[in-house]
C-alpha positions in Angstrom: -23.1 1.3 -46.4 -21.7 -0.3 -42.9 -21.5 -3.8 -43.1 -19.0 -4.2 -40.4 -17.4 -2.6 -37.3 -13.9 -3.1 -35.6 -14.4 -2.3 -31.8 -12.4 -1.8 -28.9 -9.2 -1.2 -31.1 -6.4 1.3 -31.1 -6.6 3.2 -34.5 -4.0 5.6 -35.4 -5.9 8.2 -37.6 -2.7 10.5 -38.6 -5.5 13.5 -37.3 -3.3 15.9 -35.2 -6.6 17.3 -33.6 -7.7 13.4 -32.7 -4.7 11.0 -33.1 -6.4 8.0 -32.0 -9.9 6.5 -32.2 -11.3 2.7 -30.9 -13.3 1.5 -33.7 -13.5 1.8 -37.6 -16.3 1.3 -39.9 -16.2 -0.9 -43.0 -18.2 -1.6 -46.2 -19.1 -4.6 -48.0 -15.9 -4.9 -49.5 -14.0 -4.3 -46.7 -13.0 -0.6 -47.4 -12.8 1.7 -44.2 -15.9 4.1 -44.2 -15.1 5.9 -41.2 -13.1 6.0 -38.0 -14.3 7.2 -34.5 -15.5 5.3 -30.9 -16.7 2.5 -30.8 -20.1 4.1 -29.0 -20.7 6.4 -32.4 -20.0 4.0 -34.7 -22.2 1.0 -32.9 -25.3 3.9 -33.4 -24.4 4.5 -37.1 -24.0 0.9 -38.1 -27.5 -0.8 -39.5 -29.0 -4.0 -37.3 -27.3 -7.1 -38.6 -23.6 -5.5 -39.2 -20.7 -8.1 -38.2 -18.7 -6.6 -35.3 -15.3 -7.4 -34.4 -13.9 -7.2 -31.1 -10.0 -6.1 -31.4 -9.8 -6.3 -27.7 -7.0 -3.8 -27.8 -5.4 -4.8 -30.4 -3.6 -2.0 -33.0 -5.6 -1.6 -36.3 -3.4 0.1 -39.1 -5.3 1.7 -42.1 -3.9 0.9 -45.3 -4.8 1.6 -48.7 -8.6 2.0 -47.3 -8.6 -1.4 -45.7 -8.4 -1.8 -41.8 -5.6 -4.7 -40.8 -5.8 -5.8 -37.1 -2.3 -6.4 -35.8 -2.8 -9.4 -33.5 0.7 -9.3 -31.9 -0.3 -6.3 -30.4 -2.6 -8.1 -27.9 
């Protein structure tokens, strides 16, 4: 279940057909649930989900987790 979203981000997906996304959905253990557009993931998130605005920062997906690179803002 989605409990948090990171939106307005630059997320490298490693999918050659969609190499970049701008949002990541996380579960209650901060594990990546899915990656996509901010608009699409906001629709999927339940009411009360925590929203983190990355303000254009790069987000790295590593070992099932999302890491915001604050230096890239």
